[in-house]
C-alpha positions as CSV (number, residue, x, y, z in Angstrom):
1,M,2.0,-9.6,5.1
2,K,1.0,-13.0,6.6
3,I,-2.6,-11.8,7.2
4,S,-3.0,-10.5,3.6
5,A,-1.5,-13.7,2.3
6,G,-4.1,-15.7,4.3
7,L,-6.9,-13.6,2.9
8,G,-5.6,-14.0,-0.6
9,R,-5.7,-17.8,-0.3
10,R,-9.3,-17.6,0.9
11,R,-10.4,-15.1,-1.7
12,R,-8.4,-15.4,-4.9
13,R,-10.8,-13.1,-6.9
14,S,-10.6,-10.1,-4.6
15,N,-6.9,-10.6,-3.9
16,H,-5.8,-8.7,-7.0
17,G,-8.1,-5.8,-6.2
18,L,-6.9,-5.6,-2.6
19,H,-3.2,-5.7,-3.8
20,R,-3.9,-2.9,-6.3
21,M,-5.5,-0.7,-3.6
22,A,-2.7,-1.5,-1.1
23,S,0.0,-0.6,-3.6
24,K,-1.8,2.7,-4.5
25,F,-2.1,3.5,-0.8
26,L,1.6,2.8,-0.1
27,Y,2.6,4.9,-3.2
28,Q,0.6,7.9,-1.9
29,E,2.0,7.5,1.6
30,A,5.5,7.4,0.2
31,I,4.9,10.6,-1.8
32,C,3.4,12.4,1.3
33,R,6.5,11.4,3.4
34,A,8.9,12.5,0.7
35,M,7.1,15.9,0.4
36,F,7.1,16.3,4.2
37,L,10.8,15.5,4.5
38,F,11.5,17.8,1.6
39,G,9.7,20.6,3.4
40,L,11.6,20.0,6.6
41,S,14.9,20.0,4.8
42,R,14.1,23.5,3.6
């Protein structure tokens, strides 16, 4: 979080794009984990 904040301060233009990509990646990872746990529960 601290590193991303530092990069955001240096590059304000690309900060929004990086945040959007990071959120999308975390969203996909959460879905993968949920599917994996759901498969194990079965």
